[in-house]
C-alpha positions in Angstrom: 14.0 -11.7 -12.7 11.3 -8.6 -13.2 10.8 -7.3 -15.9 10.0 -4.3 -17.5 7.1 -2.7 -19.9 7.5 0.4 -21.3 3.9 2.0 -23.1 3.5 5.2 -25.7 1.3 7.4 -24.7 -0.3 10.8 -25.5 -0.6 12.4 -22.0 1.1 11.7 -19.1 -1.9 13.5 -16.7 -4.8 11.8 -18.5 -3.5 8.4 -18.3 -2.2 9.2 -14.6 -6.0 10.7 -13.7 -7.2 7.2 -15.3 -5.1 4.5 -13.7 -4.8 6.3 -10.1 -8.4 7.6 -9.6 -10.7 5.2 -12.4 -8.3 1.8 -12.1 -7.3 3.0 -8.7 -4.0 1.3 -9.0 -0.8 2.3 -7.7 0.9 5.3 -10.0 4.2 7.2 -9.0 4.9 10.3 -11.1 9.0 9.4 -11.8 12.1 11.6 -13.4 14.3 9.7 -14.0 18.3 11.7 -13.3 19.3 11.7 -16.7 15.4 12.8 -18.3 13.9 16.4 -18.9 10.0 14.7 -18.4 8.8 12.5 -16.1 6.9 9.3 -16.8 4.5 7.3 -14.2 5.5 3.7 -12.9 2.6 1.2 -12.2 5.1 -1.2 -10.1 3.1 -4.9 -10.1 5.5 -7.6 -9.0 8.2 -8.0 -10.2 6.9 -6.0 -12.7 7.1 -2.5 -13.7 4.2 -0.7 -16.6 6.4 2.3 -17.5 4.2 5.2 -19.0 5.8 7.2 -20.9 4.6 10.1 -23.6 4.6 9.4 -26.9 7.1 12.5 -28.2 9.1 11.8 -25.5 10.4 8.0 -26.6 9.9 9.0 -30.8 13.0 12.2 -29.8 15.3 9.4 -27.9 14.6 6.5 -30.2 13.6 7.6 -33.8 14.1 4.6 -35.3 11.7 2.7 -33.0 9.0 4.6 -33.4 8.8 5.6 -37.6 6.5 3.2 -37.7 4.1 3.8 -34.6 1.6 5.4 -36.6 1.1 2.3 -38.9 -1.0 0.1 -36.4 -3.4 1.1 -33.0 -0.8 1.5 -30.1 -0.7 -2.3 -28.6 -2.0 -4.6 -31.2 -1.9 -7.8 -29.8 -0.9 -6.9 -26.3 -3.4 -7.6 -22.9 -2.5 -5.6 -19.9 -3.8 -8.1 -17.4 -3.9 -6.1 -13.3 -5.4 -8.1 -10.7 -7.5 -5.4 -8.4 -8.9 -6.0 -5.0 -12.8 -4.6 -6.4 -13.7 -4.8 -9.1 -17.1 -3.4 -8.2 -15.7 0.1 -7.1 -13.2 0.3 -10.6 -16.5 -0.7 -12.7 -19.0 2.4 -11.0 -15.7 4.7 -11.8 -15.9 4.2 -15.5 -19.4 3.9 -15.6 -18.9 8.1 -13.8 -17.0 9.0 -16.5 -19.2 7.2 -18.8 -15.7 5.2 -20.1 -17.0 2.3 -22.4 -16.0 -2.0 -21.4 -16.0 -4.2 -23.4 -17.2 -6.6 -21.1 -17.1 -8.5 -18.2 -17.4 -12.1 -17.3 -17.8 -14.0 -14.3 -16.0 -17.7 -13.8 -18.0 -18.8 -10.4 -16.3 -22.1 -10.8 -12.6 -20.4 -10.3 -13.1 -17.6 -8.5 -12.4 -15.0 -11.3 -14.3 -12.2 -12.2 -12.9 -9.9 -15.1 -13.6 -7.0 -17.0 -11.8 -5.9 -20.6 -11.4 -2.3 -21.4 -9.3 -0.2 -23.3 -6.6 2.7 -21.7 -7.5 6.3 -23.0 -4.7 5.5 -25.1 -6.3 2.5 -26.4 -4.1 -0.5 -24.5 -6.7 -3.6 -23.9 -6.8 -3.8 -20.2 -8.3 -7.1 -18.2 -8.7 -6.2 -14.6 -9.2 -9.1 -12.9 -10.8 -10.0 -9.4 -10.3 -12.9 -7.9 -13.0 -14.2 -5.3 -14.1 -17.0 -3.5 -15.0 -20.6 -5.8 -18.9 -20.6 -5.9 
């Protein structure tokens, strides 16, 4: 079984730069055969996160988006990504003056996490599994 999660974003280029250049995640720009607009794909094992511009989604599915502005995007949702070099990502975030919510490290279980919001206010939890100490 696989899962495709589609998220509304404001700016495709800004999100591509953030996820690829800052978070060092694999990002693919893609144009479906039946679409006039591109989207971003973030493959994560059996799951794919699709990032599509909100105006495109709203035009295709107006009923689903008529109340989108009542809440911040992603309320109650967190995206967890396993990464290989959290220090590199943290340095990238600092260089771009991107605020992190917090960082935690559980040495007993070998888990190091960084919590932050992406440019569209989705909560991200970046996790690096280290050797338990």
